[in-house]
Backbone bond lengths (Angstrom), bond angles and torsions (degrees), N, CA, C in turn:
res aa  C-N    CA-C-N  psi(-1)  N-CA   C-N-CA  omega(-1)  CA-C   N-CA-C  phi
1 M - - - 1.458 - - 1.512 109.74 -
2 K 1.316 117.62 147.27 1.446 120.92 -169.04 1.514 113.16 -69.94
3 W 1.331 117.41 -9.39 1.461 119.32 178.37 1.520 111.77 -66.91
4 I 1.319 117.07 -32.23 1.459 120.20 -171.04 1.520 109.65 -96.85
5 T 1.323 117.15 118.27 1.450 120.87 -175.83 1.511 110.90 -107.21
6 K 1.331 115.23 116.21 1.465 121.56 174.43 1.523 111.58 52.34
7 A 1.325 116.57 44.19 1.457 120.98 -170.49 1.516 112.85 -63.35
8 V 1.328 118.25 -34.66 1.452 119.40 179.64 1.522 111.09 -100.98
9 M 1.347 116.84 -35.55 1.454 119.75 -179.17 1.523 112.09 -64.98
10 C 1.332 117.06 -35.47 1.468 120.09 -176.20 1.514 109.09 -144.72
11 L 1.339 115.42 70.28 1.459 119.83 -173.24 1.515 112.46 -61.94
12 G 1.316 117.70 -24.59 1.457 118.69 -175.23 1.504 115.07 -94.88
13 C 1.333 120.11 -6.35 1.458 120.92 -170.35 1.508 113.27 -60.97
14 L 1.322 117.64 -38.78 1.454 120.27 -177.98 1.520 112.25 -104.93
15 T 1.329 116.15 7.44 1.457 117.25 -172.22 1.516 112.93 -130.53
16 L 1.313 117.22 14.83 1.453 119.44 -177.68 1.517 112.45 -60.04
17 L 1.321 116.04 -33.81 1.456 118.79 -173.62 1.514 113.02 -76.99
18 S 1.323 117.10 -11.58 1.457 118.91 -176.88 1.519 112.29 -97.01
19 T 1.339 118.32 -4.77 1.449 121.95 -175.91 1.521 109.62 -99.03
20 T 1.309 117.18 127.49 1.456 121.56 -177.76 1.520 109.64 -107.06
21 T 1.313 117.24 127.46 1.454 121.99 176.44 1.513 108.16 -133.72
22 S 1.332 114.66 166.61 1.456 117.99 178.83 1.517 111.19 -63.52
23 A 1.346 116.81 -32.23 1.461 119.65 179.40 1.508 111.12 -61.91
24 E 1.346 116.43 -37.31 1.457 120.59 -179.78 1.523 111.16 -67.57
25 I 1.312 116.07 -33.68 1.459 119.89 -176.56 1.522 110.74 -68.48
26 V 1.340 116.80 -41.48 1.457 119.87 -174.69 1.520 112.47 -94.75
27 D 1.326 118.33 -15.24 1.456 120.98 -175.85 1.520 110.51 -73.96
28 R 1.320 114.96 157.80 1.459 118.19 -177.93 1.523 110.80 -76.49
29 I 1.315 115.76 153.88 1.460 122.93 -178.61 1.524 109.05 -85.68
30 V 1.342 116.50 132.53 1.465 120.58 178.20 1.521 111.97 -106.10
31 A 1.339 117.38 -18.44 1.465 120.03 178.43 1.519 109.47 -160.75
32 V 1.331 114.61 154.55 1.456 121.90 174.92 1.521 107.66 -125.77
33 V 1.339 116.16 129.25 1.463 121.90 178.15 1.519 106.77 -119.25
34 N 1.329 116.16 103.05 1.457 121.45 -169.86 1.528 107.87 55.57
35 R 1.322 118.41 -114.04 1.474 119.23 -179.91 1.525 112.68 -104.59
36 K 1.314 116.75 9.73 1.462 121.22 -178.95 1.520 109.87 -102.93
37 V 1.328 116.35 135.21 1.459 120.05 179.51 1.525 110.05 -101.89
38 I 1.323 114.87 151.77 1.458 122.90 172.04 1.521 106.33 -118.38
39 T 1.325 116.65 127.75 1.462 120.49 -174.83 1.521 111.64 -100.59
40 L 1.321 114.59 164.90 1.458 120.73 176.54 1.524 110.59 -61.38
41 Y 1.316 116.36 -35.42 1.467 120.24 177.44 1.523 110.55 -59.86
42 Q 1.324 116.67 -47.45 1.461 120.63 179.32 1.525 111.07 -62.73
43 L 1.321 115.76 -40.30 1.462 120.21 -179.40 1.523 111.01 -62.11
44 R 1.328 116.15 -44.40 1.468 119.49 -179.74 1.521 111.61 -66.68
45 Q 1.328 116.60 -40.17 1.461 119.75 177.74 1.522 110.66 -64.30
46 A 1.312 117.22 -42.34 1.463 121.45 -179.69 1.517 111.04 -64.33
47 E 1.317 116.68 -38.50 1.462 120.06 -179.90 1.521 110.95 -60.51
48 Q 1.317 116.50 -36.48 1.458 120.88 177.86 1.523 111.31 -67.36
49 Q 1.324 117.49 -36.17 1.459 122.15 -168.71 1.518 114.63 -90.74
50 I 1.319 118.43 -32.18 1.465 118.88 -170.01 1.519 113.40 -115.73
51 R 1.303 118.17 12.51 1.463 120.82 -176.54 1.523 111.68 -55.45
52 S 1.315 118.56 -52.30 1.462 120.67 -177.10 1.516 112.52 -70.54
53 Q 1.340 117.78 -32.01 1.462 120.61 -176.45 1.516 112.59 -74.80
54 Q 1.306 118.03 -23.72 1.459 121.08 -175.28 1.524 112.52 -105.74
55 N 1.342 116.41 22.78 1.463 120.66 176.69 1.523 111.30 58.56
56 I 1.314 115.29 40.35 1.456 120.56 178.75 1.522 108.00 -98.37
57 S 1.291 116.54 112.04 1.453 121.98 -175.69 1.519 110.65 -80.86
58 P 1.342 116.87 144.90 1.464 119.18 175.25 1.527 111.78 -60.27
59 E 1.349 116.84 -22.12 1.460 120.54 179.53 1.525 112.61 -79.38
60 D 1.333 117.28 -12.08 1.463 119.72 178.81 1.529 110.23 -59.38
61 S 1.312 115.64 145.14 1.460 119.43 174.84 1.521 108.95 -68.35
62 P 1.332 117.85 157.76 1.468 119.31 177.32 1.517 112.43 -55.50
63 E 1.333 116.64 -35.75 1.462 119.80 179.94 1.525 111.37 -67.20
64 A 1.340 116.40 -43.26 1.465 120.03 179.69 1.521 111.01 -66.02
65 R 1.340 116.02 -39.95 1.460 120.03 178.96 1.526 110.41 -63.70
66 R 1.322 115.92 -43.83 1.467 120.29 179.96 1.520 110.62 -61.49
67 E 1.332 116.55 -42.91 1.462 120.42 -178.21 1.527 111.34 -62.92
68 K 1.334 117.12 -42.67 1.461 120.45 -178.84 1.526 111.30 -66.34
69 V 1.326 116.05 -44.40 1.458 119.43 -178.65 1.522 110.62 -67.65
70 L 1.313 117.10 -41.96 1.460 120.19 179.50 1.525 110.57 -63.28
71 N 1.321 117.21 -39.39 1.465 120.14 177.69 1.522 110.68 -62.48
72 F 1.334 116.56 -39.09 1.465 120.35 176.92 1.526 110.68 -60.68
73 L 1.322 117.21 -45.85 1.458 120.84 -178.92 1.525 111.41 -64.78
74 I 1.323 116.75 -40.15 1.465 120.49 179.02 1.522 110.33 -63.91
75 E 1.329 117.23 -46.80 1.462 120.55 -179.56 1.520 111.14 -63.46
76 N 1.331 116.38 -40.81 1.457 120.00 179.69 1.527 111.32 -63.19
77 E 1.328 116.10 -40.83 1.463 119.73 179.21 1.524 111.19 -67.85
78 L 1.323 117.90 -37.88 1.464 120.93 176.84 1.525 111.11 -60.34
79 I 1.317 116.44 -43.07 1.465 120.18 -179.79 1.519 110.28 -67.19
80 R 1.323 117.23 -38.93 1.467 120.94 177.12 1.531 110.51 -59.84
81 Q 1.314 115.40 -46.15 1.460 119.34 -178.37 1.526 110.93 -66.34
82 E 1.324 116.69 -36.98 1.465 119.89 178.82 1.525 110.63 -66.09
83 A 1.325 117.12 -40.60 1.464 120.51 178.06 1.522 110.70 -61.41
84 Q 1.321 116.21 -40.40 1.464 120.31 178.51 1.527 110.62 -66.52
85 E 1.334 116.21 -43.88 1.461 120.40 -178.97 1.527 111.63 -65.02
86 M 1.330 116.49 -36.32 1.463 120.96 -178.71 1.524 112.20 -80.34
87 G 1.319 117.01 -4.95 1.458 120.53 178.08 1.510 114.34 70.55
88 V 1.329 116.38 32.97 1.464 119.90 178.40 1.526 108.86 -67.67
89 L 1.317 116.22 127.73 1.462 121.89 -177.03 1.520 110.73 -115.25
90 V 1.302 114.96 154.05 1.463 121.87 176.12 1.513 107.80 -124.45
91 S 1.308 116.51 121.33 1.464 120.57 -179.21 1.523 110.34 -76.43
92 D 1.333 115.58 160.65 1.463 119.85 176.15 1.523 110.45 -61.67
93 E 1.330 116.29 -34.23 1.462 120.31 179.23 1.527 110.66 -64.30
94 E 1.335 116.85 -41.91 1.464 120.25 178.63 1.522 110.78 -64.98
95 L 1.321 116.32 -40.48 1.457 120.06 179.27 1.519 110.92 -64.15
96 Q 1.331 116.81 -46.02 1.459 120.29 -179.34 1.526 111.46 -64.67
97 A 1.327 116.49 -37.71 1.467 119.89 177.70 1.526 110.42 -64.04
98 A 1.329 116.09 -39.34 1.461 120.24 178.56 1.526 111.24 -65.62
99 L 1.325 116.94 -43.07 1.461 120.69 179.21 1.520 111.04 -63.17
100 Q 1.323 116.12 -41.84 1.459 119.92 178.69 1.522 110.49 -63.24
101 D 1.323 116.10 -39.37 1.456 121.07 179.57 1.528 110.78 -64.49
102 I 1.324 116.59 -42.22 1.462 120.59 178.24 1.527 110.26 -62.06
103 K 1.329 116.68 -43.50 1.466 120.65 179.05 1.521 111.28 -59.20
104 Q 1.325 116.34 -46.23 1.458 120.41 -177.38 1.522 111.47 -66.01
105 R 1.322 116.79 -43.52 1.461 120.16 -175.68 1.530 112.07 -70.98
106 N 1.305 117.12 -23.84 1.457 120.89 -178.96 1.524 112.66 -108.39
107 D 1.341 115.50 11.38 1.466 121.39 177.03 1.528 111.62 54.30
108 I 1.318 115.63 43.34 1.464 121.35 176.49 1.523 107.92 -87.53
109 Q 1.321 116.69 122.18 1.456 121.38 -168.70 1.525 114.31 -86.60
110 S 1.315 117.55 -22.97 1.462 118.91 -175.36 1.522 110.25 -150.23
111 D 1.338 114.86 163.42 1.462 119.59 176.46 1.526 111.01 -64.28
112 E 1.336 115.75 -34.57 1.461 119.40 179.77 1.529 110.86 -64.15
113 Q 1.333 115.89 -43.09 1.465 119.67 177.35 1.526 110.89 -63.63
114 F 1.327 115.81 -40.14 1.465 121.36 179.15 1.530 110.01 -58.70
115 R 1.326 116.29 -47.47 1.466 120.16 -178.85 1.527 111.49 -65.00
116 R 1.336 116.55 -35.80 1.464 119.62 178.39 1.529 111.00 -62.98
117 I 1.334 115.37 -42.58 1.467 119.72 179.32 1.519 110.32 -60.54
118 V 1.329 115.30 -44.46 1.468 119.93 179.65 1.526 110.38 -62.59
119 N 1.325 116.69 -44.92 1.464 120.46 -179.24 1.528 111.52 -63.97
120 Q 1.340 116.54 -35.05 1.460 120.22 178.09 1.523 111.79 -65.61
121 E 1.329 116.07 -22.92 1.465 120.48 175.51 1.532 111.33 -80.38
122 G 1.337 116.01 0.52 1.454 120.01 178.58 1.511 113.86 82.20
123 R 1.346 116.78 29.58 1.455 119.86 -175.65 1.519 109.74 -134.07
124 T 1.313 115.51 154.55 1.454 119.92 174.49 1.521 108.94 -84.99
125 W 1.332 115.42 161.73 1.465 120.04 179.05 1.526 110.65 -63.05
126 A 1.318 117.02 -39.03 1.468 120.59 -179.88 1.528 110.77 -63.40
127 E 1.333 116.48 -41.16 1.469 119.96 177.77 1.520 110.68 -63.42
128 F 1.319 115.69 -41.52 1.465 120.04 -179.69 1.526 111.06 -62.33
129 L 1.338 116.79 -45.97 1.466 120.19 179.64 1.522 110.99 -60.18
130 E 1.321 116.34 -41.63 1.463 119.65 179.33 1.523 110.94 -65.12
131 D 1.333 116.44 -38.08 1.459 119.83 178.72 1.527 111.56 -65.29
132 I 1.336 116.61 -40.55 1.462 119.75 178.46 1.521 110.12 -65.08
133 R 1.320 116.68 -40.88 1.476 119.52 175.75 1.533 110.54 -57.19
134 E 1.330 115.94 -43.10 1.459 119.97 -179.20 1.520 110.90 -63.63
135 Q 1.326 117.20 -41.04 1.460 120.60 179.66 1.526 110.84 -64.34
136 I 1.324 116.58 -40.28 1.464 119.84 178.13 1.522 110.09 -65.25
137 K 1.331 116.44 -41.98 1.468 119.77 178.12 1.523 110.89 -57.32
138 I 1.324 115.87 -46.95 1.461 120.24 -178.83 1.520 110.71 -61.39
139 A 1.331 116.58 -45.57 1.465 119.94 -179.40 1.520 111.35 -63.79
140 K 1.334 116.88 -40.58 1.470 119.91 178.84 1.525 110.81 -64.31
141 L 1.322 115.64 -40.04 1.462 119.21 179.69 1.528 110.92 -64.93
142 I 1.328 116.87 -44.50 1.465 120.19 179.63 1.520 110.86 -64.79
143 N 1.328 117.12 -40.56 1.467 119.61 177.36 1.526 110.73 -60.64
144 R 1.327 116.09 -40.41 1.468 120.38 -177.02 1.522 112.07 -74.70
145 E 1.328 116.52 -43.46 1.459 120.48 -173.67 1.524 113.56 -86.53
146 V 1.319 117.23 -19.27 1.467 119.66 -174.87 1.524 112.05 -122.34
147 R 1.325 116.16 -68.86 1.463 119.11 -169.81 1.526 112.86 -64.68
148 S 1.320 117.57 -33.15 1.465 119.66 -179.68 1.523 111.97 -70.19
149 R 1.317 117.38 -14.77 1.461 121.31 -177.77 1.530 113.02 -95.16
150 V 1.303 116.79 -2.67 1.468 119.89 178.66 1.525 109.35 -73.66
151 E 1.307 115.90 130.81 1.461 121.44 178.72 1.527 108.79 -129.52
152 I 1.320 116.04 118.92 1.461 122.00 178.60 1.523 107.86 -114.02
153 S 1.318 116.71 113.49 1.466 120.66 -179.12 1.525 110.32 -91.23
154 E 1.316 115.69 164.97 1.463 120.82 176.18 1.529 109.98 -62.55
155 D 1.332 116.05 -34.99 1.468 119.64 178.21 1.527 111.02 -64.93
156 D 1.334 116.54 -37.33 1.465 120.22 177.79 1.527 110.74 -60.97
157 V 1.326 115.19 -44.70 1.464 120.47 -178.99 1.521 110.20 -65.65
158 T 1.326 116.48 -44.32 1.467 120.89 -179.41 1.524 111.04 -62.18
159 L 1.339 116.08 -44.78 1.462 120.04 -179.78 1.522 111.16 -61.94
160 Y 1.324 116.37 -43.16 1.461 119.40 179.83 1.522 110.56 -61.91
161 Y 1.313 116.25 -42.44 1.467 120.46 -178.67 1.525 110.76 -60.25
162 H 1.316 116.93 -44.95 1.467 120.39 -175.15 1.524 112.93 -78.97
163 T 1.316 117.55 -19.98 1.469 119.76 -179.86 1.526 112.81 -101.23
164 H 1.323 117.10 0.26 1.464 121.18 177.84 1.526 109.95 -131.68
165 Q 1.321 115.64 46.37 1.456 119.95 -176.90 1.525 112.73 -59.24
166 D 1.327 116.21 -30.33 1.459 118.35 -178.54 1.521 112.21 -62.14
167 E 1.336 116.87 -25.95 1.461 120.13 179.36 1.521 111.95 -73.04
168 F 1.333 115.87 -17.83 1.464 119.03 -174.09 1.521 112.82 -114.76
169 E 1.331 116.44 7.79 1.456 119.94 174.17 1.522 108.71 -73.34
170 Q 1.334 115.00 129.75 1.454 119.32 -174.66 1.518 111.87 -121.50
171 S 1.311 116.86 26.57 1.456 119.33 176.73 1.531 110.37 -64.49
172 A 1.327 115.76 -27.58 1.463 121.25 173.72 1.524 107.96 -118.70
173 P 1.326 117.93 152.37 1.466 119.90 178.96 1.527 110.90 -56.37
174 A 1.313 115.42 140.76 1.461 121.24 178.62 1.517 108.89 -140.28
175 V 1.313 115.49 146.28 1.463 120.46 178.96 1.518 109.41 -127.09
176 H 1.310 114.72 141.73 1.471 121.16 172.76 1.522 105.85 -106.98
177 I 1.324 116.69 118.49 1.460 119.18 -170.47 1.521 112.75 -126.70
178 R 1.318 113.06 152.59 1.456 123.51 167.65 1.524 107.01 -123.13
179 H 1.322 115.47 160.98 1.456 115.58 177.66 1.524 111.12 -155.16
180 I 1.328 113.52 156.87 1.462 122.96 176.54 1.522 107.35 -118.89
181 L 1.323 115.49 132.22 1.460 120.72 175.73 1.518 109.47 -115.36
182 L 1.314 115.57 124.89 1.461 121.34 169.69 1.525 106.11 -100.07
183 G 1.334 116.07 102.72 1.457 120.86 -173.81 1.523 112.50 -60.06
184 L 1.338 115.29 135.70 1.460 120.99 -178.48 1.528 107.52 -154.63
185 D 1.329 116.95 128.59 1.457 120.64 179.94 1.526 110.73 -66.29
186 P 1.343 117.45 149.23 1.468 120.09 177.71 1.521 112.68 -57.98
187 D 1.341 116.29 -31.00 1.466 120.43 -178.56 1.526 111.90 -103.43
188 A 1.325 116.29 30.40 1.466 120.66 179.86 1.523 110.69 -61.29
189 T 1.319 115.79 150.35 1.459 120.66 179.38 1.525 110.00 -69.36
190 P 1.329 117.25 157.57 1.468 119.59 176.68 1.524 112.78 -55.55
191 A 1.333 116.74 -36.48 1.466 119.60 179.47 1.518 110.84 -65.23
192 A 1.338 116.44 -41.90 1.464 120.02 178.72 1.520 110.70 -66.23
193 E 1.332 116.43 -40.40 1.468 120.83 177.47 1.526 110.58 -60.31
194 E 1.321 115.55 -44.85 1.463 120.24 -178.17 1.521 111.20 -64.71
195 A 1.330 116.79 -42.39 1.464 120.50 -179.89 1.522 111.10 -65.04
196 A 1.338 116.50 -43.08 1.465 120.08 179.86 1.524 110.88 -66.02
197 Q 1.336 116.63 -40.04 1.461 120.32 178.98 1.525 110.80 -63.22
198 A 1.326 116.48 -40.74 1.466 120.42 179.26 1.520 110.79 -63.86
199 Q 1.333 116.02 -42.60 1.466 118.56 179.20 1.524 110.90 -66.23
200 A 1.343 116.84 -41.10 1.464 120.35 179.91 1.524 110.85 -62.45
201 E 1.318 117.00 -42.87 1.463 120.16 179.59 1.519 111.21 -65.58
202 D 1.338 116.33 -35.49 1.464 119.63 177.06 1.529 110.74 -65.45
203 L 1.331 117.22 -41.31 1.465 120.72 178.01 1.522 110.89 -64.19
204 V 1.329 116.96 -42.04 1.467 120.50 177.95 1.524 110.19 -60.14
205 Q 1.322 116.37 -42.61 1.465 120.41 179.33 1.525 110.99 -61.98
206 Q 1.339 116.82 -43.76 1.467 120.40 178.29 1.526 111.21 -62.18
207 L 1.326 116.20 -43.38 1.464 120.65 -177.87 1.521 111.00 -65.96
208 R 1.308 117.14 -42.30 1.465 120.22 -179.92 1.522 111.80 -70.40
209 A 1.343 115.30 -18.23 1.467 119.73 176.27 1.525 111.84 -88.04
210 G 1.341 116.68 -2.74 1.458 119.23 175.19 1.510 116.00 115.36
211 A 1.346 118.50 2.91 1.465 120.05 178.50 1.527 110.03 -64.01
212 D 1.326 116.09 150.74 1.460 121.39 -178.36 1.527 110.22 -74.94
213 F 1.334 116.07 121.90 1.463 120.49 -176.09 1.517 111.67 -63.74
214 S 1.330 116.71 -43.52 1.462 120.70 -178.31 1.523 111.31 -58.60
215 T 1.338 116.07 -42.61 1.460 120.51 -178.89 1.527 111.22 -64.52
216 L 1.334 116.69 -45.93 1.465 119.38 -179.56 1.524 111.14 -67.24
217 A 1.330 116.65 -35.14 1.468 119.34 177.51 1.521 110.70 -63.01
218 Q 1.328 116.83 -42.93 1.461 120.82 179.08 1.522 110.91 -63.02
219 E 1.323 116.91 -33.30 1.461 120.81 -175.93 1.524 113.17 -83.47
220 Y 1.333 116.95 -37.00 1.452 118.72 -167.42 1.526 115.51 -118.95
221 S 1.329 118.66 -20.39 1.460 119.06 -173.91 1.520 111.71 -71.42
222 D 1.332 116.02 139.77 1.452 123.14 176.54 1.532 111.54 -98.13
223 H 1.312 116.93 12.48 1.465 122.06 -179.30 1.525 109.48 -96.23
224 P 1.342 118.58 149.91 1.467 120.14 178.16 1.521 114.28 -56.55
225 S 1.338 117.78 -21.04 1.467 120.56 179.37 1.522 112.63 -76.00
226 A 1.330 118.05 -0.88 1.469 120.76 -176.06 1.518 112.16 -57.53
227 D 1.341 116.62 -43.29 1.465 120.04 -177.46 1.519 112.17 -63.01
228 A 1.331 117.11 -22.97 1.468 122.02 177.92 1.518 110.92 -98.05
229 G 1.339 116.93 21.73 1.455 120.06 178.91 1.513 113.63 70.70
230 G 1.334 117.20 25.69 1.463 120.69 -179.57 1.512 113.69 81.28
231 E 1.318 116.97 8.77 1.467 122.45 -176.83 1.523 111.34 -61.90
232 L 1.349 116.17 122.75 1.457 121.20 175.39 1.519 112.42 -111.42
233 G 1.346 116.83 -25.27 1.455 120.06 177.31 1.513 112.75 112.57
234 T 1.327 114.49 -168.62 1.457 122.52 -178.48 1.523 109.31 -105.70
235 F 1.329 116.32 134.29 1.458 121.55 -176.29 1.524 110.27 -133.45
236 K 1.331 114.59 144.83 1.454 120.34 175.41 1.521 109.54 -94.06
237 E 1.321 114.52 161.68 1.455 119.56 -178.99 1.526 109.50 -59.23
238 G 1.316 115.74 132.26 1.450 120.86 -177.47 1.513 113.51 99.35
239 D 1.335 116.59 -14.91 1.467 120.25 -179.07 1.521 112.68 -82.75
240 L 1.318 116.82 -21.58 1.460 120.74 -171.47 1.519 111.84 -104.82
241 A 1.326 114.79 135.10 1.459 121.20 174.43 1.524 108.80 -96.40
242 P 1.337 117.93 164.03 1.455 119.84 175.81 1.523 110.15 -57.14
243 P 1.337 120.10 145.15 1.466 125.74 3.89 1.525 113.66 -89.64
244 F 1.350 117.38 1.62 1.458 119.81 -171.23 1.527 113.09 -74.56
245 D 1.341 117.57 -20.13 1.463 119.19 -178.33 1.519 112.56 -66.08
246 V 1.334 117.19 -13.02 1.463 119.71 175.76 1.520 110.96 -62.02
247 A 1.334 117.35 -19.68 1.465 121.45 -178.70 1.521 111.87 -58.65
248 F 1.341 117.73 -29.97 1.462 120.37 -177.75 1.526 112.21 -75.67
249 T 1.326 117.30 -10.62 1.465 120.64 175.50 1.523 111.44 -96.71
250 M 1.339 116.54 -0.74 1.458 122.00 -176.29 1.517 110.93 -105.13
251 D 1.318 115.75 161.69 1.457 121.94 176.36 1.524 110.05 -93.55
252 A 1.318 116.51 159.95 1.460 121.30 175.70 1.523 109.40 -59.38
253 G 1.330 116.41 133.93 1.453 121.61 -179.14 1.513 114.18 87.81
254 E 1.319 117.65 -2.03 1.464 121.27 -176.54 1.524 111.61 -86.39
255 I 1.331 115.47 144.59 1.464 123.63 176.61 1.525 108.40 -107.96
256 S 1.319 117.26 128.95 1.464 120.20 -179.67 1.521 111.22 -75.93
257 D 1.324 115.62 160.95 1.454 120.50 166.01 1.532 107.80 -70.67
258 P 1.332 118.58 161.40 1.468 119.89 176.34 1.527 111.12 -58.38
259 I 1.335 116.25 134.66 1.460 122.46 -178.70 1.525 108.47 -120.21
260 R 1.323 116.89 125.71 1.476 121.43 -177.66 1.520 110.23 -86.23
261 S 1.318 116.47 136.90 1.460 122.97 170.66 1.518 107.18 -139.38
262 E 1.328 117.48 -179.24 1.460 119.95 179.69 1.518 111.87 -66.95
263 M 1.337 117.20 -17.16 1.462 121.11 178.71 1.522 112.56 -84.91
264 G 1.329 116.72 -25.72 1.459 120.45 -176.90 1.509 111.04 146.57
265 L 1.337 116.26 -144.83 1.459 122.16 -179.39 1.522 109.55 -108.31
266 H 1.329 115.95 129.77 1.458 122.16 -178.11 1.528 110.23 -109.13
267 I 1.327 115.22 141.00 1.463 122.20 169.44 1.521 106.01 -121.09
268 I 1.318 116.81 120.79 1.462 121.81 -174.13 1.523 109.93 -109.96
269 Y 1.314 114.99 134.92 1.466 122.05 178.78 1.520 108.50 -120.06
270 V 1.338 116.07 120.75 1.462 121.18 175.18 1.522 107.24 -87.21
271 E 1.324 115.25 99.10 1.461 119.96 -177.35 1.523 111.37 -72.15
272 D 1.329 115.78 -34.76 1.463 119.73 178.89 1.520 108.12 -153.85
273 K 1.335 115.61 148.13 1.463 121.05 178.04 1.513 108.03 -137.29
274 T 1.314 115.80 127.81 1.456 120.47 -174.99 1.515 110.11 -132.84
275 G 1.319 115.28 170.32 1.455 119.50 177.88 1.514 111.15 165.58
276 G 1.326 115.30 142.02 1.461 119.81 174.01 1.509 115.35 99.59
277 E 1.333 117.93 -34.14 1.459 120.73 -177.59 1.520 110.31 -140.75
278 Q 1.323 114.56 165.58 1.463 120.14 174.60 1.525 109.02 -72.21
279 A 1.322 116.28 131.45 1.460 119.34 178.05 1.519 109.67 -64.57
280 S 1.315 116.05 134.02 1.461 119.72 177.59 1.522 109.68 -70.55
281 F 1.313 115.32 157.97 1.461 120.19 178.98 1.523 110.53 -59.08
282 E 1.322 117.05 -42.36 1.462 120.66 -178.21 1.518 111.38 -62.98
283 N 1.331 116.67 -38.54 1.465 119.51 179.03 1.527 112.08 -72.31
284 A 1.330 115.55 -31.04 1.464 119.49 -177.37 1.521 113.07 -82.66
285 K 1.322 117.33 -21.57 1.465 121.03 -173.90 1.528 114.40 -53.13
286 P 1.336 119.91 -49.41 1.472 118.34 -177.80 1.530 112.88 -59.55
287 L 1.334 116.29 -41.73 1.458 119.57 179.81 1.524 111.32 -66.53
288 I 1.335 116.00 -41.49 1.465 119.79 179.73 1.525 110.26 -63.82
289 R 1.328 115.73 -44.32 1.464 119.36 -177.95 1.534 110.67 -62.07
290 R 1.321 117.25 -42.57 1.466 120.11 178.75 1.531 110.97 -64.50
291 K 1.327 115.47 -41.75 1.462 119.17 -179.08 1.520 110.99 -64.62
292 L 1.333 116.89 -44.63 1.462 120.60 179.12 1.522 111.07 -64.73
293 F 1.336 116.30 -36.98 1.462 119.70 178.71 1.526 110.53 -61.81
294 E 1.327 116.36 -46.39 1.460 119.46 -178.76 1.527 110.90 -67.38
295 Q 1.332 117.17 -38.02 1.463 120.04 178.51 1.522 111.15 -63.47
296 Q 1.328 115.96 -47.07 1.460 119.46 -179.80 1.524 111.29 -66.62
297 S 1.325 116.44 -38.60 1.467 119.72 178.24 1.520 110.64 -60.07
298 A 1.333 116.36 -44.95 1.464 120.39 -179.49 1.527 111.06 -63.46
299 A 1.339 116.38 -41.76 1.466 119.92 -179.37 1.526 111.27 -67.01
300 L 1.335 116.49 -44.34 1.461 120.34 179.93 1.523 111.26 -66.24
301 Y 1.321 116.13 -37.13 1.463 119.97 178.44 1.524 110.38 -61.86
302 Q 1.338 116.56 -44.80 1.456 119.47 -179.46 1.523 111.19 -66.00
303 E 1.331 117.21 -39.30 1.466 120.49 177.00 1.528 110.73 -61.88
304 W 1.316 115.46 -44.31 1.469 120.62 -179.98 1.522 110.45 -63.34
305 L 1.328 115.66 -43.29 1.462 120.24 179.94 1.526 110.57 -64.78
306 D 1.326 116.90 -40.30 1.467 120.12 177.95 1.530 110.83 -61.93
307 T 1.334 116.17 -37.62 1.465 120.29 178.13 1.522 110.87 -64.06
308 L 1.332 116.43 -42.52 1.464 119.86 177.50 1.524 110.59 -60.56
309 K 1.324 116.64 -40.46 1.461 120.21 -179.27 1.527 111.41 -66.68
310 E 1.340 115.57 -39.22 1.466 119.75 -177.41 1.528 112.41 -63.11
311 K 1.314 116.73 -35.85 1.465 119.32 -176.93 1.528 113.00 -93.12
312 A 1.327 116.68 0.72 1.464 120.85 -177.94 1.528 110.88 -100.70
313 Y 1.330 114.48 158.82 1.461 120.56 170.48 1.523 107.03 -95.46
314 I 1.329 115.94 114.80 1.458 121.18 -179.58 1.522 108.31 -126.57
315 E 1.310 115.85 124.44 1.463 121.13 177.88 1.516 108.75 -128.45
316 I 1.319 115.47 124.11 1.461 121.21 176.62 1.521 108.04 -102.93
317 K 1.329 114.98 124.31 1.465 119.99 -174.34 1.530 111.65 -79.42
């Protein structure tokens, strides 16, 4: 289910602030969010875990990397506090549905295996359940405060179509693509390569069986486009470099096999393929509506987040 993001691949990404260790107690404070502190220990752990997901380039200076990761932790803590203040609740049924979904998506065969995986991450089962509850709370809050407020009118779609004609010119072949990236270092160990390849093949199998690409991209992709369901946009022939240029050899609706690059493993989905004629308004409407929805969602999310920051006490040490 789309509420749970990278629950097994990165169990700590959204839950670093809820885990208490001796290192956190003695480590120096790097930020204060209302009455909650963020420690240097948490910052360093987060930097290891969310670098690829937060568009943090290896070329970034240590200062720039620290600033981006710290901002992520501050924003995440603000949303957590808002969910608590708003009284967002998670039912046992929602929690169990989420756990079942995680098991299915990660091919976990039994509860015993599930608990072993959690323990191997250095966490207790109780901590894991609480973290999943927190992730669901955050997703429910964002859906309520942001995504439910997006309104796309027919006039909006019509205006976009007539003011972005270049996007719908089909004199040359064009593809509308989404993609999932499973981040992997160029010098990854054979074991890491094998694990990533297995996960990528499992995702391809799910997608070819009818799973929603946008949902899986939001859950598993390590690319900045994950929040937009892996949306990359529409491209004409010659615009795409490897590995994305393979899209022009694929049919509309086709899912690629995993493709290795220096960034990791890519799964490419050709959502639409056109060429030869101008796309009709009726054919373009679904794509335009989805694009406008994601654009408005991103804008509203940032506005909402800015509001949370304005009313909060935030001190960076």
